[in-house]
C-alpha positions, 0 to 999 in steps of 0.5 A, a space after each residue: 905233505 904230498 906236495 913237500 915230498 913230491 918236492 924231493 925230487 928238485 933240480 938240485 936232487 936231479 943234478 946231484 943224482 946225475 952226476 953221481 951217476 957220470 962220475 961212476 960210468 962216463 958213458 952215462 949220458 947226463 944231457 939226455 937222462 935230464 931231457 928226459 925226466 923234464 919231459 912235458 908235463 913234470 912239474 905237474 907229476 905227482 910223488 909217485 909219478 915223478 919217480 917212475 919218470 926218474 925210473 923210466 928216463 934211468 933205463 934210457 943212459 943205464 946200461 942195457 944189461 939188468 945186471 950191469 945197470 944194478 951194479 952202478 946203482 949200487 955205487 950211487 945208493 949210499 950217496 942218498 942215504 936216509 933220503 926218500 929220493 933213494 926209493 928211485 933205486 928199488 923203484 928200477 928193480 920193480 920194473 926192471 928186475 921182475 925175471 932176474 930174481 936173485 939180482 933183484 932180491 940183492 939189490 932190494 936188500 941192499 937198497 933198503 939200507 939207504 932208503 926203502 924196498 917196501 913199495 918194489 917188493 910187492 910185485 915179487 909178492 905178486 908174482 910168486 908168493 911162497 918164493 917171496 915169503 921165503 926170502 921175507 923170512 931170510 930178511 927177519 934175520 938179517 943183521 940189518 934193522 932196515 932190512 928186517 923192517 923190510 921183511 914185515 913192512 913189505 909183507 903187509 896186506 895194506 901198505 899205504 901207497 903199496 899195491 895191496 897183497 889181495 892173497 894175503 889179505 884172504 889168507 895171512 898165515 904165510 906172513 906170522 912165521 915173519 912176525 914170529 921172528 921179529 916179535 922181540 926185535 930191539 929195534 923200534 924200527 922193527 917193532 912199528 912195522 910189526 905192530 902195523 901188520 899185524 893191525 892190517 891183519 886185524 881188518 880182516 881176520 881180528 880171530 887171528 890176531 887176537 889168538 896171536 895176541 893171547 900167546 904174545 903178551 906177556 913175553 916181554 915189553 918189548 912184545 907187549 908193546 906190538 901187540 897194543 899197538 898191533 890191536 889198536 884198530 879193534 881197540 877203537 872198535 871196542 871189540 870185548 875180546 881186545 879190551 880185557 886183554 888189557 884190563 879194560 872194563 866195560 864203562 856203563 857207569 861212566 858218564 861224559 857230559 857237557 860235550 861242547 865242539 867248535 859248530 863251524 870249521 873250515 879246511 885248513 883249520 881246526 875244530 876244539 872240543 870239550 867234555 867232563 867224565 865222571 863216575 856214578 858210583 865205580 872205581 875204574 883202574 883203566 879208563 881209555 878215552 877217544 874220541 871218533 869223527 864221522 867224516 864226510 867222504 868225497 861221494 857224500 857218505 861218512 867214514 869213521 876214524 878214531 883218536 887216541 885221547 888218554 889211558 887214565 884211572 878214575 875214582 867213584 864221583 871223580 870228574 875229569 875235564 878234558 879240552 883237544 883239537 883237531 885239525 882239518 888240513 889236508 894231508 897226503 893220507 887224507 883229504 877233507 870235503 865239506 859238509 856235517 860231520 859227527 864227534 864221538 866221545 868213547 870210553 873203553 869202546 863204548 860210545 858215551 856222546 855225540 855233537 855235529 859239527 859242519 865242515 865248510 870250504 876255505 873261504 878263498 876258495 868258494 
């Protein structure tokens, strides 16, 4: 996936960008800009490195005054609506706008409507957290869903690919007023961000998120969805208070039998596993089934990640059979390593069965 995203910044994209800029400013030196972008090492640059190379190259050809440069970028940004390529515009603000606060806030608000400013806002949080959190709170009431999402996504303590916000990881309380404003948002796009923010917070402060969840649960269907998605890490860990919120009982009478799994798999391929679930003597109206894998990390240690299978019910004596697959194809967010892995089956947060399997390097890589 990272390779596919990196390829967005290809020759066609660069020609379009440079032409748009020159059409809006005859003084923009298209040749100089492209020469700087394609300087030594371009082909080897990863996604974020390409973004930064483009931004630094822009600075050589745009007007030197920050406000004038932003005004020109604003004219061009709508041509890149809905494309990740538009991330270069907020990236310019991130690098050069930290000491031009008002111009930068207006620019980030504008640019996020066409791509996303979620990464670019984070240095501003670190520069002046109180001021930036006040801006997020204002954005949380904006009429545009992309700006409202920025209020939540930009304040996430653990945003993937983004700078970690250490102070908000330690004390997330400034985030909660923003999320309160968004807990009934009509946009699923925004609600997903709110849930992800809660999930981030739950990894460091589960008690705070559980307290909030108890208040929010039952507000309406939109908020209920946010709560459940926001508590997913706590549910996967089998935290009793989280399970109880959704009526998930202890599963001591649930048995998982006949667990089988592909014993050997090459990186890039998939395992298949199957198992039987039975209830010995009691009906379980809510049965949450998950599987977890102890992945081998680069240092040889293991890291466990859980995945949802289903939520169902089961009657006394009933048996259900499940067959699933799991891909070991490398992703932008996960790289796989060879070694012995462990598959676990989890029922309502309780580990019920496990089997080992081996992940091997691709044959052609050996």
